[in-house]
DSSP file (Angstrom, degrees, kcal/mol; ACC not computed):
  #  RESIDUE AA STRUCTURE BP1 BP2  ACC     N-H-->O    O-->H-N    N-H-->O    O-->H-N    TCO  KAPPA ALPHA  PHI   PSI    X-CA   Y-CA   Z-CA
    1    1 A M              0   0    0      0, 0.0     2,-0.4     0, 0.0     0, 0.0   0.000 360.0 360.0 360.0 128.5  104.6  169.4  114.5
    2    2 A Q        -     0   0    0      1,-0.2     3,-0.1     3,-0.0     0, 0.0  -0.609 360.0-177.4 -74.0 126.7  107.3  169.9  117.1
    3    3 A L        -     0   0    0     -2,-0.4     2,-0.3     1,-0.3    -1,-0.2   0.776  64.4  -7.9 -95.2 -31.0  107.5  166.8  119.4
    4    4 A A        -     0   0    0      2,-0.0     2,-0.4     0, 0.0    -1,-0.3  -0.988  52.0-143.6-159.4 158.3  110.2  168.1  121.8
    5    5 A R        -     0   0    0     -2,-0.3     2,-0.5    34,-0.2     3,-0.0  -0.978  18.3-167.0-130.7 120.5  112.7  170.9  122.3
    6    6 A W        -     0   0    0     -2,-0.4     5,-0.1    28,-0.0    -2,-0.0  -0.918  52.1 -13.4-111.9 129.4  116.0  170.1  123.8
    7    7 A G        -     0   0    0     -2,-0.5     2,-0.3    20,-0.0     4,-0.1   0.066  68.3-110.5  74.7 172.2  118.3  172.7  125.2
    8    8 A K  S    S+     0   0    0      2,-0.1    21,-0.6    22,-0.1    20,-0.2  -0.953  76.7  23.1-139.0 155.7  118.2  176.5  124.7
    9    9 A G  S    S-     0   0    0     -2,-0.3     2,-0.6    19,-0.1    18,-0.0  -0.580 117.7 -17.4  84.5-154.1  120.5  178.7  122.8
   10   10 A T        -     0   0    0     -2,-0.2    18,-1.4     2,-0.0     2,-0.5  -0.796  67.7-142.6 -91.0 123.6  122.5  177.2  119.9
   11   11 A I  E     +A   27   0A   0     -2,-0.6    16,-0.2    16,-0.2     3,-0.1  -0.740  25.1 171.2 -88.8 127.9  122.8  173.4  120.1
   12   12 A N  E     -     0   0A   0     14,-2.8     2,-0.3    -2,-0.5    15,-0.2   0.723  63.4  -5.7-106.3 -30.5  126.1  172.0  119.0
   13   13 A Q  E     -A   26   0A   0     13,-1.2    13,-2.9    38,-0.1    -1,-0.4  -0.977  49.5-160.8-163.2 150.0  125.9  168.3  120.0
   14   14 A A  E     -A   25   0A   0     -2,-0.3     2,-0.3    11,-0.2    11,-0.2  -0.998  16.4-177.3-135.1 136.0  123.6  165.8  121.7
   15   15 A I  E     -A   24   0A   0      9,-2.5     9,-2.6    -2,-0.4     2,-0.4  -0.942  22.0-134.1-131.8 154.6  124.7  162.4  123.0
   16   16 A L  E     -A   23   0A   0     -2,-0.3     7,-0.2     7,-0.2    40,-0.1  -0.904  33.0-114.3-103.7 134.2  123.0  159.5  124.7
   17   17 A S    >   -     0   0    0      5,-3.1     3,-1.9    -2,-0.4    -1,-0.0  -0.237  31.0-106.0 -63.1 157.7  124.8  158.0  127.8
   18   18 A P  T 3  S+     0   0    0      0, 0.0    -1,-0.1     0, 0.0    42,-0.1   0.821 122.4  50.9 -56.5 -33.1  126.1  154.4  127.4
   19   19 A D  T 3  S-     0   0    0      1,-0.0    -2,-0.1     3,-0.0    40,-0.0   0.521 110.4-124.3 -84.7  -3.1  123.3  153.1  129.6
   20   20 A G  S <  S+     0   0    0     -3,-1.9     3,-0.1     2,-0.2    -1,-0.0   0.575  84.2 104.1  76.7  11.1  120.7  154.9  127.4
   21   21 A R  S    S+     0   0    0      1,-0.1    15,-2.3    15,-0.1    16,-0.4   0.675  70.1  52.5 -97.8 -18.5  119.1  156.7  130.3
   22   22 A L  E     - B   0  35A   0     13,-0.2    -5,-3.1    14,-0.1     2,-0.5  -0.958  57.1-159.7-128.2 136.6  120.5  160.2  129.9
   23   23 A L  E     -AB  16  34A   0     11,-2.7    11,-2.7    -2,-0.4     2,-0.5  -0.971  14.3-163.0-110.7 121.5  120.6  162.7  127.0
   24   24 A A  E     -AB  15  33A   0     -9,-2.6    -9,-2.5    -2,-0.5     2,-0.5  -0.918   1.9-163.9-109.1 131.0  123.2  165.4  127.3
   25   25 A V  E     -AB  14  32A   0      7,-2.8     7,-2.3    -2,-0.5     2,-0.5  -0.961   8.0-150.6-119.8 119.3  122.9  168.5  125.1
   26   26 A A  E     +AB  13  31A   0    -13,-2.9   -14,-2.8    -2,-0.5   -13,-1.2  -0.764  31.7 162.3 -87.4 126.7  125.9  170.9  124.5
   27   27 A S  E     -A   11   0A   0      3,-2.4    24,-2.2    -2,-0.5     3,-0.4  -0.828  55.7 -97.3-139.2 176.2  124.7  174.4  123.9
   28   28 A S  S    S+     0   0    0    -18,-1.4   -19,-0.1    -2,-0.3   -17,-0.1   0.629 123.4  46.4 -69.9 -13.2  125.8  178.0  123.9
   29   29 A R  S    S-     0   0    0    -21,-0.6    18,-0.5     1,-0.3    19,-0.4   0.611 123.6 -83.0-103.4 -16.3  124.3  178.4  127.4
   30   30 A G  E     - C   0  46A   0     -3,-0.4    -3,-2.4   -22,-0.2     2,-0.5  -0.994  65.9 -36.5 148.0-150.8  125.8  175.2  129.0
   31   31 A I  E     -BC  26  45A   0     14,-2.0    14,-3.3    -2,-0.3     2,-0.4  -0.955  45.5-160.0-117.2 125.5  124.9  171.6  129.2
   32   32 A Y  E     -BC  25  44A   0     -7,-2.3    -7,-2.8    -2,-0.5     2,-0.5  -0.873   6.4-157.2-101.8 135.7  121.3  170.4  129.4
   33   33 A L  E     -BC  24  43A   0     10,-2.9     9,-3.2    -2,-0.4    10,-1.6  -0.955  12.5-176.2-117.0 130.4  120.6  166.9  130.8
   34   34 A Y  E     -BC  23  41A   0    -11,-2.7   -11,-2.7    -2,-0.5     2,-0.6  -0.921  34.9-111.7-125.0 147.5  117.4  165.0  129.9
   35   35 A D  E  >  -B   22   0A   0      5,-2.5     4,-2.9    -2,-0.3     5,-0.3  -0.707  29.9-147.0 -71.3 120.7  115.8  161.7  131.0
   36   36 A A  T  4 S+     0   0    0    -15,-2.3    -1,-0.2    -2,-0.6   -14,-0.1   0.751  92.7  50.3 -68.5 -23.2  116.1  159.8  127.7
   37   37 A G  T  4 S+     0   0    0    -16,-0.4    -1,-0.2     1,-0.1   -15,-0.1   0.894 127.2  19.8 -80.2 -41.2  112.9  157.9  128.4
   38   38 A T  T  4 S-     0   0    0      2,-0.1    -2,-0.2    -3,-0.0     3,-0.1   0.613  91.4-133.4-103.6 -15.9  110.6  160.8  129.2
   39   39 A L     <  +     0   0    0     -4,-2.9     2,-0.3     1,-0.3   -34,-0.2   0.654  53.7 150.9  65.9  18.3  112.6  163.7  127.6
   40   40 A E        -     0   0    0     -5,-0.3    -5,-2.5     1,-0.1     2,-0.3  -0.637  54.6-110.9 -79.1 134.8  112.1  165.7  130.9
   41   41 A E  E     +C   34   0A   0     -2,-0.3    -7,-0.3    -7,-0.2     3,-0.1  -0.524  38.2 176.5 -66.4 124.5  114.8  168.1  131.7
   42   42 A M  E     -     0   0A   0     -9,-3.2     2,-0.3     1,-0.4    -8,-0.2   0.782  58.6  -8.2 -99.5 -35.4  116.7  166.8  134.7
   43   43 A R  E     -C   33   0A   0    -10,-1.6   -10,-2.9     2,-0.0     2,-0.4  -0.992  48.0-144.9-162.2 151.7  119.4  169.4  135.2
   44   44 A F  E     -C   32   0A   0     -2,-0.3     2,-0.7   -12,-0.2   -12,-0.2  -0.997  15.9-152.1-121.2 128.6  121.1  172.4  133.6
   45   45 A V  E     -C   31   0A   0    -14,-3.3   -14,-2.0    -2,-0.4     2,-0.6  -0.888  10.2-147.3-103.1 108.1  124.9  172.7  134.1
   46   46 A E  E     +C   30   0A   0     -2,-0.7   -16,-0.2   -16,-0.2    -2,-0.0  -0.658  24.3 171.9 -75.0 115.4  125.9  176.4  134.0
   47   47 A T        -     0   0    0     -2,-0.6    -1,-0.2   -18,-0.5   -17,-0.1   0.660  36.6-133.3-103.6 -19.5  129.3  176.4  132.4
   48   48 A G  S    S+     0   0    0    -19,-0.4     2,-0.3     1,-0.2   -18,-0.1   0.579  80.2  75.8  75.7   7.7  130.1  180.0  131.8
   49   49 A A  S    S-     0   0    0    -20,-0.1     2,-0.6    26,-0.0    -2,-0.2  -0.971  92.8 -95.7-146.9 159.5  131.3  179.1  128.3
   50   50 A W        -     0   0    0     -2,-0.3    25,-2.3    -3,-0.1     2,-0.5  -0.689  44.1-139.8 -77.3 116.8  129.8  178.2  124.9
   51   51 A I  E     +D   74   0B   0    -24,-2.2    23,-0.3    -2,-0.6   -39,-0.2  -0.701  25.3 177.3 -87.9 123.5  130.0  174.4  124.9
   52   52 A A  E     +     0   0B   0     21,-2.6     2,-0.3    -2,-0.5    22,-0.2   0.796  65.9   4.7 -92.0 -33.6  131.0  172.9  121.5
   53   53 A S  E     -D   73   0B   0     20,-1.9    20,-2.3   -26,-0.1     2,-0.3  -0.982  54.8-162.1-151.9 159.5  131.0  169.2  122.5
   54   54 A V  E     -D   72   0B   0     -2,-0.3     2,-0.3    18,-0.2    18,-0.2  -0.994   8.8-177.7-144.2 145.2  130.1  166.8  125.2
   55   55 A A  E     -D   71   0B   0     16,-2.3    16,-2.9    -2,-0.3     2,-0.3  -0.981  16.5-137.6-142.8 153.6  131.1  163.2  125.9
   56   56 A S  E     -D   70   0B   0     -2,-0.3    14,-0.2    14,-0.2     5,-0.1  -0.807  34.8 -96.5-109.0 150.9  130.3  160.6  128.6
   57   57 A S    >   -     0   0    0     12,-1.9     3,-1.9    -2,-0.3     5,-0.1  -0.384  44.0-111.1 -60.1 146.9  132.7  158.2  130.3
   58   58 A P  T 3  S+     0   0    0      0, 0.0    -1,-0.1     0, 0.0    -2,-0.0   0.816 118.2  39.4 -55.6 -35.7  132.5  154.8  128.4
   59   59 A D  T 3  S-     0   0    0      2,-0.4     3,-0.1   -41,-0.0    -2,-0.1   0.452 112.7-117.7 -92.2   0.1  130.8  153.0  131.3
   60   60 A G  S <  S+     0   0    0     -3,-1.9     2,-0.3     1,-0.2    -3,-0.1   0.395  86.0  78.4  82.1  -4.9  128.7  156.0  132.1
   61   61 A Y  S    S-     0   0    0      7,-0.2    -2,-0.4     1,-0.1    -1,-0.2  -0.917  73.2-122.8-136.3 160.2  130.3  156.3  135.5
   62   62 A G    >   -     0   0    0      5,-1.0     3,-1.0     4,-0.5     4,-0.1  -0.015  64.3 -41.0 -81.6-165.2  133.4  157.6  137.2
   63   63 A R  G >  S+     0   0    0      1,-0.2     3,-1.7     2,-0.2    -1,-0.2  -0.296 124.7   5.9 -63.3 142.2  135.7  155.5  139.4
   64   64 A S  G 3  S-     0   0    0      1,-0.3    -1,-0.2    -3,-0.1    -2,-0.1   0.797 130.9 -60.9  56.6  34.7  134.2  153.0  141.8
   65   65 A G  G <  S+     0   0    0     -3,-1.0    -1,-0.3     1,-0.1    -2,-0.2   0.710  93.9 153.4  71.0  19.3  130.7  153.6  140.6
   66   66 A A    <   -     0   0    0     -3,-1.7    -4,-0.5     1,-0.2     3,-0.1   0.076  57.0 -45.1 -66.4-172.0  130.7  157.3  141.5
   67   67 A A  S    S-     0   0    0     -6,-0.2    -5,-1.0     1,-0.1    -1,-0.2  -0.207  74.8 -90.8 -56.5 144.9  128.6  159.9  139.8
   68   68 A P        -     0   0    0      0, 0.0    16,-3.2     0, 0.0     2,-0.4  -0.252  45.0-132.7 -53.7 145.1  128.5  159.6  136.0
   69   69 A L  E     - E   0  83B   0     14,-0.2   -12,-1.9    -3,-0.1     2,-0.4  -0.871  21.0-173.3-107.8 137.1  131.2  161.8  134.3
   70   70 A L  E     -DE  56  82B   0     12,-2.4    12,-3.0    -2,-0.4     2,-0.4  -0.968   9.3-155.1-121.1 143.2  130.8  164.1  131.4
   71   71 A A  E     -DE  55  81B   0    -16,-2.9   -16,-2.3    -2,-0.4     2,-0.4  -0.962  12.1-165.2-114.2 136.5  133.5  165.9  129.6
   72   72 A S  E     -DE  54  80B   0      8,-2.7     8,-2.3    -2,-0.4     2,-0.5  -0.958   9.5-157.0-123.4 143.4  132.8  169.2  127.8
   73   73 A G  E     -DE  53  79B   0    -20,-2.3   -21,-2.6    -2,-0.4   -20,-1.9  -0.971  18.0-162.1-114.3 130.5  134.8  171.0  125.3
   74   74 A S  E >   -D   51   0B   0      4,-2.4     3,-2.0    -2,-0.5   -23,-0.2  -0.748  32.4-112.6-116.6 162.9  134.2  174.8  124.9
   75   75 A W  T 3  S+     0   0    0    -25,-2.3   -24,-0.1     1,-0.3    -1,-0.1   0.646 111.8  69.4 -66.9 -14.9  134.9  177.3  122.2
   76   76 A D  T 3  S-     0   0    0    -26,-0.3    -1,-0.3     2,-0.1   -25,-0.1   0.414 119.8-105.3 -84.6   4.8  137.3  179.1  124.6
   77   77 A G  S <  S+     0   0    0     -3,-2.0     2,-0.3     1,-0.3    -2,-0.1   0.544  78.5 126.9  90.2   8.6  139.7  176.1  124.3
   78   78 A T        -     0   0    0     -4,-0.1    -4,-2.4     2,-0.0     2,-0.4  -0.708  44.8-154.4-101.0 151.9  139.0  174.4  127.7
   79   79 A V  E     -E   73   0B   0     -2,-0.3     2,-0.3    -6,-0.2    -6,-0.2  -0.989  18.4-173.0-118.5 132.2  138.0  170.9  128.5
   80   80 A R  E     -E   72   0B   0     -8,-2.3    -8,-2.7    -2,-0.4     2,-0.4  -0.941  17.4-140.6-127.3 149.0  136.1  170.3  131.8
   81   81 A L  E     -E   71   0B   0     -2,-0.3     2,-0.4   -10,-0.2   -10,-0.2  -0.897  18.9-166.2-106.2 138.3  135.0  167.2  133.7
   82   82 A W  E     -E   70   0B   0    -12,-3.0   -12,-2.4    -2,-0.4     2,-0.6  -0.988  16.2-143.9-128.0 131.7  131.6  167.2  135.4
   83   83 A G  E     -E   69   0B   0     -2,-0.4     2,-0.6   -14,-0.2   -14,-0.2  -0.858  23.9-159.7 -90.6 123.1  130.2  164.8  138.0
   84   84 A V              0   0    0    -16,-3.2    -2,-0.0    -2,-0.6   -41,-0.0  -0.920 360.0 360.0-113.4 119.0  126.5  164.4  137.2
   85   85 A R              0   0    0     -2,-0.6    -1,-0.1   -18,-0.2    -2,-0.0   0.394 360.0 360.0-100.4 360.0  124.2  163.0  139.9
């Protein structure tokens, strides 16, 4: 029995944020963000590229408590930083 479905397209990686509240899924369509407690989709980040990997800043946040930062690596050889609210 399927309990949940995370992301769409081909899934390459899934990570849990350092605070345990956010699940980020790297896929062939972009980055899907889920509430880790409810598994509800919170946001989709359209990247325009096939995402191979995703990572969160170690403290889960950017400088001065700004929006959490995610870094994505894509198959086209680029690394991008994303501010996630």
